[in-house]
C-alpha positions as a Markdown table, in Angstrom:
| # | Residue | x | y | z |
|---|---|---|---|---|
| 1 | Met | 5.0 | -17.9 | -14.1 |
| 2 | Lys | 3.6 | -18.0 | -10.6 |
| 3 | Arg | 6.3 | -14.9 | -10.0 |
| 4 | Ile | 4.0 | -13.3 | -12.4 |
| 5 | Ala | 1.1 | -13.7 | -11.5 |
| 6 | Ile | 2.2 | -13.0 | -7.5 |
| 7 | Trp | 3.5 | -9.4 | -9.3 |
| 8 | Thr | 0.1 | -9.0 | -11.2 |
| 9 | Thr | -1.8 | -9.7 | -8.2 |
| 10 | Leu | 0.1 | -7.5 | -5.6 |
| 11 | Ala | 0.3 | -4.7 | -8.2 |
| 12 | Val | -3.4 | -4.6 | -8.5 |
| 13 | Val | -4.0 | -4.3 | -4.9 |
| 14 | Leu | -2.2 | -1.8 | -4.5 |
| 15 | Val | -3.8 | 0.1 | -7.6 |
| 16 | Leu | -7.1 | -0.7 | -5.8 |
| 17 | Leu | -5.8 | 0.4 | -2.5 |
| 18 | Ala | -4.2 | 3.7 | -4.1 |
| 19 | Phe | -7.6 | 4.4 | -5.9 |
| 20 | Ile | -9.6 | 4.3 | -2.9 |
| 21 | Val | -7.6 | 6.2 | -1.0 |
| 22 | Val | -7.8 | 8.7 | -3.8 |
| 23 | Arg | -11.4 | 8.6 | -4.1 |
| 24 | Ala | -12.2 | 9.0 | -0.6 |
| 25 | Glu | -9.7 | 12.1 | -0.4 |
| 26 | Ala | -10.9 | 13.7 | -3.6 |
| 27 | Arg | -14.6 | 13.2 | -2.7 |
| 28 | Gly | -14.1 | 14.7 | 0.4 |
| 29 | Arg | -15.9 | 11.7 | 2.4 |
| 30 | Arg | -15.7 | 10.7 | 6.1 |
| 31 | Gly | -13.2 | 7.9 | 5.2 |
| 32 | Trp | -14.3 | 4.7 | 5.0 |
| 33 | Cys | -16.4 | 4.7 | 8.4 |
| 34 | Gly | -15.0 | 1.3 | 10.2 |
| 35 | His | -14.0 | 1.2 | 13.3 |
| 36 | Arg | -12.5 | 4.6 | 14.4 |
| 37 | Trp | -12.0 | 5.8 | 11.2 |
| 38 | His | -14.3 | 8.4 | 10.9 |
| 39 | Arg | -11.9 | 10.8 | 8.8 |
| 40 | Gly | -10.1 | 8.0 | 7.1 |
| 41 | Pro | -7.2 | 5.4 | 7.8 |
| 42 | Glu | -4.8 | 7.8 | 9.5 |
| 43 | Ser | -7.6 | 8.5 | 12.3 |
| 44 | Ser | -6.8 | 5.3 | 13.3 |
| 45 | Leu | -3.0 | 5.9 | 13.6 |
| 46 | Val | -3.6 | 9.3 | 15.3 |
| 47 | Tyr | -6.0 | 7.6 | 18.2 |
| 48 | Glu | -3.6 | 4.7 | 18.7 |
| 49 | Leu | 0.0 | 6.8 | 19.0 |
| 50 | Lys | -2.0 | 9.7 | 20.3 |
| 51 | Leu | -0.7 | 12.1 | 18.0 |
| 52 | Asn | -1.0 | 15.6 | 19.1 |
| 53 | Glu | -2.0 | 18.6 | 16.3 |
| 54 | Ala | 1.4 | 19.3 | 15.9 |
| 55 | Gln | 2.8 | 15.9 | 15.0 |
| 56 | Arg | -0.7 | 15.9 | 12.8 |
| 57 | Ala | 0.5 | 18.7 | 10.7 |
| 58 | Arg | 4.2 | 17.4 | 10.4 |
| 59 | Ile | 2.9 | 13.9 | 8.9 |
| 60 | Arg | 0.9 | 15.8 | 6.3 |
| 61 | Thr | 3.8 | 18.2 | 5.3 |
| 62 | Leu | 5.6 | 15.1 | 4.8 |
| 63 | Trp | 3.1 | 13.1 | 3.2 |
| 64 | Gln | 2.4 | 16.0 | 0.6 |
| 65 | Ala | 6.4 | 16.2 | 0.0 |
| 66 | Glu | 6.2 | 12.4 | -1.5 |
| 67 | Arg | 2.6 | 12.8 | -2.7 |
| 68 | Pro | 4.3 | 14.0 | -6.2 |
| 69 | Ala | 6.6 | 11.1 | -6.3 |
| 70 | Ile | 4.2 | 8.5 | -5.3 |
| 71 | Ser | 1.1 | 9.6 | -7.5 |
| 72 | Thr | 3.9 | 9.1 | -10.7 |
| 73 | Gln | 4.7 | 6.0 | -9.7 |
| 74 | Val | 0.8 | 5.1 | -9.0 |
| 75 | His | 0.4 | 6.3 | -12.3 |
| 76 | Glu | 3.3 | 4.1 | -14.2 |
| 77 | Leu | 1.8 | 1.2 | -12.1 |
| 78 | Leu | -1.5 | 1.5 | -13.9 |
| 79 | Ala | -0.5 | 2.1 | -17.2 |
| 80 | Glu | 1.7 | -1.1 | -16.6 |
| 81 | Asn | -1.3 | -2.9 | -15.3 |
| 82 | Lys | -3.5 | -1.9 | -18.2 |
| 83 | Glu | -0.5 | -4.0 | -20.9 |
| 84 | Met | -0.4 | -6.3 | -18.7 |
| 85 | Asn | -4.4 | -6.7 | -19.2 |
| 86 | Ala | -3.9 | -6.2 | -23.0 |
| 87 | Leu | -1.2 | -8.6 | -22.8 |
| 88 | Ser | -3.3 | -11.6 | -20.7 |
| 89 | Val | -6.4 | -11.4 | -23.2 |
| 90 | Gln | -4.3 | -12.1 | -26.8 |
| 91 | Glu | -4.9 | -15.7 | -27.7 |
| 92 | Asn | -1.4 | -16.3 | -27.9 |
| 93 | Pro | 0.2 | -13.7 | -25.5 |
| 94 | Asp | 4.5 | -13.5 | -26.5 |
| 95 | Gln | 5.6 | -14.7 | -23.0 |
| 96 | Asn | 9.1 | -12.2 | -23.3 |
| 97 | Lys | 6.5 | -9.5 | -23.3 |
| 98 | Ile | 4.8 | -10.6 | -20.3 |
| 99 | Gln | 8.4 | -11.2 | -18.6 |
| 100 | Glu | 9.6 | -7.6 | -19.8 |
| 101 | Leu | 6.5 | -6.0 | -18.3 |
| 102 | Ala | 6.6 | -7.8 | -15.3 |
| 103 | Ser | 9.8 | -7.3 | -14.7 |
| 104 | Arg | 8.9 | -3.8 | -14.9 |
| 105 | Gln | 6.2 | -4.0 | -12.5 |
| 106 | Ala | 8.6 | -5.0 | -10.1 |
| 107 | Thr | 10.6 | -2.4 | -10.5 |
| 108 | Thr | 7.7 | 0.5 | -9.9 |
| 109 | Leu | 6.4 | -1.8 | -7.2 |
| 110 | Ala | 10.2 | -1.5 | -5.5 |
| 111 | Ala | 10.2 | 2.4 | -6.3 |
| 112 | Leu | 6.4 | 2.9 | -4.4 |
| 113 | Leu | 7.7 | 0.9 | -1.6 |
| 114 | Met | 10.8 | 2.5 | -1.3 |
| 115 | Glu | 9.2 | 5.8 | -0.9 |
| 116 | Lys | 6.6 | 4.0 | 1.6 |
| 117 | Glu | 9.5 | 2.7 | 3.6 |
| 118 | Gln | 11.3 | 6.1 | 3.6 |
| 119 | Leu | 8.3 | 8.1 | 4.5 |
| 120 | Gln | 7.9 | 5.6 | 7.2 |
| 121 | Ser | 11.5 | 6.2 | 8.3 |
| 122 | Lys | 11.0 | 10.1 | 8.4 |
| 123 | Ile | 7.5 | 9.9 | 10.6 |
| 124 | Tyr | 9.1 | 7.6 | 12.9 |
| 125 | Arg | 12.6 | 9.2 | 14.1 |
| 126 | Ser | 11.3 | 12.8 | 13.3 |
| 127 | Val | 7.6 | 13.2 | 14.5 |
| 128 | Leu | 7.3 | 10.3 | 17.0 |
| 129 | Asn | 8.4 | 9.9 | 20.6 |
| 130 | Pro | 10.0 | 7.4 | 22.3 |
| 131 | Glu | 6.6 | 6.1 | 24.1 |
| 132 | Gln | 4.8 | 6.3 | 20.5 |
| 133 | Arg | 7.9 | 4.7 | 18.9 |
| 134 | Val | 7.3 | 1.7 | 21.1 |
| 135 | Lys | 3.4 | 1.8 | 20.3 |
| 136 | Ala | 4.3 | 2.3 | 16.4 |
| 137 | Asp | 6.7 | -1.5 | 16.9 |
| 138 | Ala | 3.7 | -2.9 | 18.7 |
| 139 | Leu | 0.8 | -2.4 | 16.0 |
| 140 | Gln | 3.4 | -3.2 | 13.5 |
| 141 | Lys | 4.3 | -6.5 | 15.1 |
| 142 | Lys | 0.4 | -7.0 | 15.3 |
| 143 | Trp | -0.3 | -6.2 | 11.6 |
| 144 | Glu | 2.7 | -8.4 | 10.4 |
| 145 | Ser | 1.1 | -11.3 | 12.8 |
| 146 | Arg | -2.1 | -10.6 | 10.9 |
| 147 | Leu | -0.7 | -10.8 | 7.5 |
| 148 | Asp | 1.3 | -14.1 | 8.8 |
| 149 | His | -2.1 | -15.0 | 9.5 |
| 150 | Leu | -3.7 | -14.4 | 6.3 |
| 151 | Ala | -0.9 | -16.3 | 4.6 |
| 152 | Asp | -1.1 | -19.3 | 6.3 |
| 153 | His | -4.7 | -19.3 | 5.6 |
| 154 | Leu | -4.0 | -18.9 | 2.2 |
| 155 | Glu | -1.7 | -22.5 | 2.6 |
| 156 | Ala | -4.2 | -24.5 | 3.8 |
| 157 | Pro | -6.4 | -26.8 | 1.6 |
| 158 | Pro | -10.0 | -25.7 | 1.7 |
| 159 | Ala | -11.7 | -28.0 | 4.3 |
| 160 | Glu | -14.0 | -30.9 | 2.5 |
| 161 | Lys | -17.7 | -30.8 | 3.5 |
């Protein structure tokens, strides 16, 4: 049952992230207006990695090529999430159906993660120069460190007052 909760939570987070990205892009907004995110999250990476216009254009081309597959998978994940929500509000949900749906969601999430890794690998190999790769590796380690800290924080029992 914990595994179902973890996968469902991960699915919801990914769906919300996709929704935010699509909404910001569709409405032509200036992104999230966070620190160095005046034109979306990619602006932070453009700044940190010092990407030139040709590299940015190449990344846009790679993204546009992957976009239909990712869009299809996000829609599939949303549909599965709606099914899971419908099952979870039933008085006596069928655990076999929940398990089957959780397995489908896991497969969809795995496919999305594979697409992300393939796109990231293409950008890393064909767009970034050696200096930018070193900086990208450092940013990746920093991100992983933050996630480790978050995981440790979630593990710790709440402080009593």
